[in-house]
TISEGU-900691 format. One record per residue (C-alpha): residue number from 1; residue in three letters; x negated, y, z negated. Coordinates in pm, 1 decimal. Layout:
! residues N
@num:NUM | residu:ala | u:X | v:Y | w:Z;
...
END
This chain:
! residues 178
@num:1 | residu:unk | u:-3506.5 | v:-2895.7 | w:176.9;
@num:2 | residu:unk | u:-3464.5 | v:-2640.3 | w:454.7;
@num:3 | residu:unk | u:-3651.0 | v:-2374.2 | w:252.0;
@num:4 | residu:unk | u:-3934.8 | v:-2618.8 | w:183.4;
@num:5 | residu:unk | u:-3952.3 | v:-2701.7 | w:555.6;
@num:6 | residu:unk | u:-3969.2 | v:-2333.0 | w:645.6;
@num:7 | residu:unk | u:-4231.0 | v:-2270.0 | w:375.9;
@num:8 | residu:unk | u:-4443.1 | v:-2563.6 | w:499.1;
@num:9 | residu:unk | u:-4410.3 | v:-2446.7 | w:860.1;
@num:10 | residu:unk | u:-4509.9 | v:-2090.2 | w:770.6;
@num:11 | residu:unk | u:-4804.2 | v:-2222.1 | w:568.9;
@num:12 | residu:unk | u:-4925.9 | v:-2425.2 | w:867.6;
@num:13 | residu:unk | u:-4893.9 | v:-2120.2 | w:1093.9;
@num:14 | residu:unk | u:-5097.2 | v:-1911.6 | w:847.3;
@num:15 | residu:unk | u:-5371.5 | v:-2176.9 | w:839.2;
@num:16 | residu:unk | u:-5368.5 | v:-2196.1 | w:1220.8;
@num:17 | residu:unk | u:-5402.2 | v:-1816.5 | w:1250.9;
@num:18 | residu:unk | u:-5678.2 | v:-1813.3 | w:988.6;
@num:19 | residu:unk | u:-5877.9 | v:-2073.9 | w:1181.3;
@num:20 | residu:unk | u:-5893.6 | v:-1829.8 | w:1471.6;
@num:21 | residu:unk | u:-6047.6 | v:-1570.6 | w:1239.7;
@num:22 | residu:unk | u:-6319.6 | v:-1807.2 | w:1115.0;
@num:23 | residu:unk | u:-6656.4 | v:-1808.9 | w:1285.7;
@num:24 | residu:unk | u:-6905.8 | v:-2091.9 | w:1250.7;
@num:25 | residu:unk | u:-7270.5 | v:-2030.8 | w:1320.5;
@num:26 | residu:unk | u:-7591.3 | v:-2223.7 | w:1283.8;
@num:27 | residu:unk | u:-7776.4 | v:-2074.0 | w:990.0;
@num:28 | residu:unk | u:-8146.4 | v:-2050.2 | w:902.2;
@num:29 | residu:unk | u:-8066.7 | v:-2035.9 | w:528.1;
@num:30 | residu:unk | u:-8247.7 | v:-1704.7 | w:481.4;
@num:31 | residu:unk | u:-7963.1 | v:-1475.0 | w:374.3;
@num:32 | residu:unk | u:-7878.0 | v:-1390.7 | w:13.4;
@num:33 | residu:unk | u:-7513.7 | v:-1491.4 | w:68.9;
@num:34 | residu:unk | u:-7603.2 | v:-1851.1 | w:152.5;
@num:35 | residu:unk | u:-7843.6 | v:-1871.6 | w:-141.8;
@num:36 | residu:unk | u:-7555.7 | v:-1770.4 | w:-371.1;
@num:37 | residu:unk | u:-7306.7 | v:-2011.5 | w:-212.0;
@num:38 | residu:unk | u:-7550.3 | v:-2302.2 | w:-227.7;
@num:39 | residu:unk | u:-7624.4 | v:-2223.9 | w:-592.2;
@num:40 | residu:unk | u:-7249.5 | v:-2237.2 | w:-661.4;
@num:41 | residu:unk | u:-7243.2 | v:-2573.8 | w:-481.2;
@num:42 | residu:unk | u:-7533.5 | v:-2708.2 | w:-688.8;
@num:43 | residu:unk | u:-7373.7 | v:-2577.2 | w:-1008.8;
@num:44 | residu:unk | u:-7044.8 | v:-2748.6 | w:-921.7;
@num:45 | residu:unk | u:-7218.9 | v:-3078.5 | w:-854.3;
@num:46 | residu:unk | u:-7415.9 | v:-3055.8 | w:-1181.0;
@num:47 | residu:unk | u:-7099.5 | v:-2979.2 | w:-1377.5;
@num:48 | residu:unk | u:-6931.6 | v:-3302.3 | w:-1267.3;
@num:49 | residu:unk | u:-7213.2 | v:-3555.3 | w:-1230.3;
@num:50 | residu:unk | u:-7522.3 | v:-3647.0 | w:-1431.6;
@num:51 | residu:unk | u:-7852.8 | v:-3522.1 | w:-1284.3;
@num:52 | residu:unk | u:-7950.4 | v:-3862.5 | w:-1144.6;
@num:53 | residu:unk | u:-7622.7 | v:-3873.2 | w:-948.4;
@num:54 | residu:unk | u:-7643.1 | v:-3525.8 | w:-791.2;
@num:55 | residu:unk | u:-7755.0 | v:-3559.9 | w:-430.1;
@num:56 | residu:unk | u:-7686.3 | v:-3203.6 | w:-316.2;
@num:57 | residu:unk | u:-7982.4 | v:-3045.9 | w:-139.7;
@num:58 | residu:unk | u:-8139.1 | v:-2712.0 | w:-224.9;
@num:59 | residu:unk | u:-8238.4 | v:-2443.0 | w:27.3;
@num:60 | residu:unk | u:-8581.7 | v:-2589.0 | w:98.9;
@num:61 | residu:unk | u:-8452.4 | v:-2943.0 | w:148.6;
@num:62 | residu:unk | u:-8180.2 | v:-2816.9 | w:384.1;
@num:63 | residu:unk | u:-8449.0 | v:-2662.7 | w:606.6;
@num:64 | residu:unk | u:-8568.7 | v:-3010.6 | w:703.7;
@num:65 | residu:unk | u:-8598.0 | v:-3058.2 | w:1082.7;
@num:66 | residu:unk | u:-8351.5 | v:-3351.1 | w:1073.3;
@num:67 | residu:unk | u:-8076.6 | v:-3124.3 | w:933.9;
@num:68 | residu:unk | u:-7858.3 | v:-2874.7 | w:1119.2;
@num:69 | residu:unk | u:-7689.4 | v:-2628.3 | w:885.1;
@num:70 | residu:unk | u:-7382.9 | v:-2412.9 | w:954.5;
@num:71 | residu:unk | u:-7208.0 | v:-2133.9 | w:773.3;
@num:72 | residu:unk | u:-6844.4 | v:-2031.0 | w:808.9;
@num:73 | residu:unk | u:-6761.2 | v:-1662.9 | w:808.2;
@num:74 | residu:unk | u:-6440.7 | v:-1463.7 | w:794.7;
@num:75 | residu:unk | u:-6547.1 | v:-1128.0 | w:931.7;
@num:76 | residu:unk | u:-6849.0 | v:-1038.1 | w:713.7;
@num:77 | residu:unk | u:-6766.2 | v:-1273.9 | w:427.9;
@num:78 | residu:unk | u:-6932.1 | v:-1613.9 | w:386.7;
@num:79 | residu:unk | u:-6652.8 | v:-1860.3 | w:309.6;
@num:80 | residu:unk | u:-6816.2 | v:-2201.8 | w:351.9;
@num:81 | residu:unk | u:-7107.4 | v:-2412.3 | w:464.6;
@num:82 | residu:unk | u:-7205.1 | v:-2761.9 | w:567.2;
@num:83 | residu:unk | u:-7478.2 | v:-2963.2 | w:732.7;
@num:84 | residu:unk | u:-7540.2 | v:-3265.7 | w:951.2;
@num:85 | residu:unk | u:-7845.4 | v:-3483.3 | w:890.7;
@num:86 | residu:unk | u:-7965.7 | v:-3725.7 | w:1152.8;
@num:87 | residu:unk | u:-8032.7 | v:-4058.1 | w:978.7;
@num:88 | residu:unk | u:-8118.4 | v:-4223.8 | w:1309.6;
@num:89 | residu:unk | u:-8017.6 | v:-4182.7 | w:1674.9;
@num:90 | residu:unk | u:-7674.4 | v:-4339.8 | w:1610.8;
@num:91 | residu:unk | u:-7593.2 | v:-4236.1 | w:1254.2;
@num:92 | residu:unk | u:-7542.2 | v:-3894.4 | w:1098.1;
@num:93 | residu:unk | u:-7471.8 | v:-3780.6 | w:743.9;
@num:94 | residu:unk | u:-7261.0 | v:-3486.5 | w:629.6;
@num:95 | residu:unk | u:-7438.3 | v:-3282.1 | w:362.4;
@num:96 | residu:unk | u:-7365.5 | v:-2972.4 | w:154.2;
@num:97 | residu:unk | u:-7002.8 | v:-2919.5 | w:253.4;
@num:98 | residu:unk | u:-6880.5 | v:-2639.0 | w:30.1;
@num:99 | residu:unk | u:-6603.4 | v:-2381.1 | w:43.5;
@num:100 | residu:unk | u:-6625.4 | v:-2063.2 | w:-163.3;
@num:101 | residu:unk | u:-6384.9 | v:-2090.6 | w:-456.7;
@num:102 | residu:unk | u:-6172.2 | v:-1795.0 | w:-343.3;
@num:103 | residu:unk | u:-6112.5 | v:-1959.4 | w:-3.8;
@num:104 | residu:unk | u:-6020.0 | v:-2315.9 | w:-99.1;
@num:105 | residu:unk | u:-5698.2 | v:-2450.6 | w:42.6;
@num:106 | residu:unk | u:-5711.6 | v:-2216.7 | w:343.6;
@num:107 | residu:unk | u:-5846.1 | v:-2454.1 | w:608.5;
@num:108 | residu:unk | u:-6215.4 | v:-2361.3 | w:585.2;
@num:109 | residu:unk | u:-6335.5 | v:-2715.5 | w:511.7;
@num:110 | residu:unk | u:-6117.9 | v:-2869.1 | w:783.4;
@num:111 | residu:unk | u:-6241.6 | v:-2617.2 | w:1038.7;
@num:112 | residu:unk | u:-6604.0 | v:-2690.0 | w:951.7;
@num:113 | residu:unk | u:-6552.6 | v:-3067.7 | w:935.0;
@num:114 | residu:unk | u:-6397.2 | v:-3062.4 | w:1282.7;
@num:115 | residu:unk | u:-6702.4 | v:-2870.7 | w:1406.6;
@num:116 | residu:unk | u:-6946.0 | v:-3116.8 | w:1245.7;
@num:117 | residu:unk | u:-6757.6 | v:-3416.6 | w:1388.1;
@num:118 | residu:unk | u:-6763.1 | v:-3263.0 | w:1736.4;
@num:119 | residu:unk | u:-7139.0 | v:-3207.3 | w:1701.7;
@num:120 | residu:unk | u:-7187.7 | v:-3569.2 | w:1589.1;
@num:121 | residu:unk | u:-6992.7 | v:-3692.8 | w:1889.9;
@num:122 | residu:unk | u:-7195.9 | v:-3464.0 | w:2114.8;
@num:123 | residu:unk | u:-7511.0 | v:-3625.4 | w:1978.8;
@num:124 | residu:unk | u:-7360.0 | v:-3967.4 | w:2062.0;
@num:125 | residu:unk | u:-7362.8 | v:-4085.4 | w:1702.5;
@num:126 | residu:unk | u:-7166.3 | v:-4404.5 | w:1657.1;
@num:127 | residu:unk | u:-7108.0 | v:-4338.1 | w:1290.5;
@num:128 | residu:unk | u:-7109.1 | v:-4052.3 | w:1044.4;
@num:129 | residu:unk | u:-7126.9 | v:-4105.8 | w:669.6;
@num:130 | residu:unk | u:-7127.7 | v:-3903.9 | w:349.9;
@num:131 | residu:unk | u:-7165.3 | v:-3921.9 | w:-24.4;
@num:132 | residu:unk | u:-6926.9 | v:-3732.3 | w:-248.4;
@num:133 | residu:unk | u:-6835.4 | v:-3747.8 | w:-612.1;
@num:134 | residu:unk | u:-6607.3 | v:-4021.2 | w:-740.7;
@num:135 | residu:unk | u:-6445.6 | v:-3826.3 | w:-1026.7;
@num:136 | residu:unk | u:-6123.2 | v:-3622.4 | w:-1017.4;
@num:137 | residu:unk | u:-6307.4 | v:-3294.6 | w:-950.5;
@num:138 | residu:unk | u:-6385.2 | v:-3428.9 | w:-601.0;
@num:139 | residu:unk | u:-6028.6 | v:-3539.2 | w:-516.5;
@num:140 | residu:unk | u:-5976.1 | v:-3259.9 | w:-262.5;
@num:141 | residu:unk | u:-6296.5 | v:-3352.8 | w:-77.4;
@num:142 | residu:unk | u:-6205.1 | v:-3721.0 | w:-84.1;
@num:143 | residu:unk | u:-5859.0 | v:-3640.7 | w:55.6;
@num:144 | residu:unk | u:-6004.5 | v:-3420.1 | w:331.1;
@num:145 | residu:unk | u:-6233.3 | v:-3697.0 | w:448.9;
@num:146 | residu:unk | u:-5962.2 | v:-3964.6 | w:424.8;
@num:147 | residu:unk | u:-5723.0 | v:-3746.5 | w:632.0;
@num:148 | residu:unk | u:-5992.6 | v:-3734.7 | w:898.3;
@num:149 | residu:unk | u:-6032.6 | v:-4111.8 | w:917.8;
@num:150 | residu:unk | u:-6321.6 | v:-4170.1 | w:678.2;
@num:151 | residu:unk | u:-6304.3 | v:-4491.9 | w:477.7;
@num:152 | residu:unk | u:-6493.1 | v:-4604.2 | w:170.4;
@num:153 | residu:unk | u:-6814.4 | v:-4791.5 | w:241.4;
@num:154 | residu:unk | u:-7118.9 | v:-4924.6 | w:62.8;
@num:155 | residu:unk | u:-7416.0 | v:-4705.1 | w:-17.6;
@num:156 | residu:unk | u:-7614.3 | v:-4620.7 | w:296.1;
@num:157 | residu:unk | u:-7958.4 | v:-4481.4 | w:375.9;
@num:158 | residu:unk | u:-8162.0 | v:-4420.9 | w:60.4;
@num:159 | residu:unk | u:-7858.3 | v:-4411.3 | w:-169.2;
@num:160 | residu:unk | u:-7787.8 | v:-4673.7 | w:-432.5;
@num:161 | residu:unk | u:-7447.6 | v:-4753.7 | w:-578.0;
@num:162 | residu:unk | u:-7362.6 | v:-4559.9 | w:-892.5;
@num:163 | residu:unk | u:-7034.4 | v:-4485.5 | w:-1070.3;
@num:164 | residu:unk | u:-7044.5 | v:-4113.2 | w:-986.9;
@num:165 | residu:unk | u:-7072.8 | v:-4154.7 | w:-608.3;
@num:166 | residu:unk | u:-6815.6 | v:-4240.6 | w:-346.1;
@num:167 | residu:unk | u:-6957.9 | v:-4332.5 | w:-5.7;
@num:168 | residu:unk | u:-6744.4 | v:-4285.9 | w:304.5;
@num:169 | residu:unk | u:-6798.8 | v:-4345.3 | w:674.6;
@num:170 | residu:unk | u:-6624.9 | v:-4279.1 | w:1004.3;
@num:171 | residu:unk | u:-6673.3 | v:-4501.7 | w:1308.7;
@num:172 | residu:unk | u:-6689.4 | v:-4244.1 | w:1587.3;
@num:173 | residu:unk | u:-6683.3 | v:-4512.8 | w:1857.3;
@num:174 | residu:unk | u:-6351.2 | v:-4650.6 | w:1732.2;
@num:175 | residu:unk | u:-6212.2 | v:-4297.0 | w:1711.6;
@num:176 | residu:unk | u:-6284.5 | v:-4248.4 | w:2084.7;
@num:177 | residu:unk | u:-6088.4 | v:-4565.8 | w:2166.2;
@num:178 | residu:unk | u:-5769.3 | v:-4436.9 | w:2001.0;
END
């Protein structure tokens, strides 16, 4: 038990140190690295959901004026990405969260999610929602969102219920009251 405690503690310290090495920047989606990472994201979505249930956006769609897009870098290496879409003045949607396969489990997604949530709060959104896959391949994403207070909800915006989607939301107003 003691060895497991020490291992867990060292793992948390490594993740904490790594977060200091990660840099998040707003991205214009013009670089070849982001095109490759987004293609990997689209390929992953297509591998686990039928075409009519894939709601991931391509490069052109992510350039919409209602979307802010960020990339996460470790030195000169692109390790993740994500976006925030304004649905209305009080409601945002997380889009295109993806961590490069070689960097999963290292705190990239949590670092970016924390950044996106801070941005949503700064915009005075009362709620932030997302759509992710419902199958086992999306378990890590589902767990990340649940750890951060997201709960399952009904379809929102232009989405319709389907067996391959899980909709989640976070009440940012309630979070401020805690």
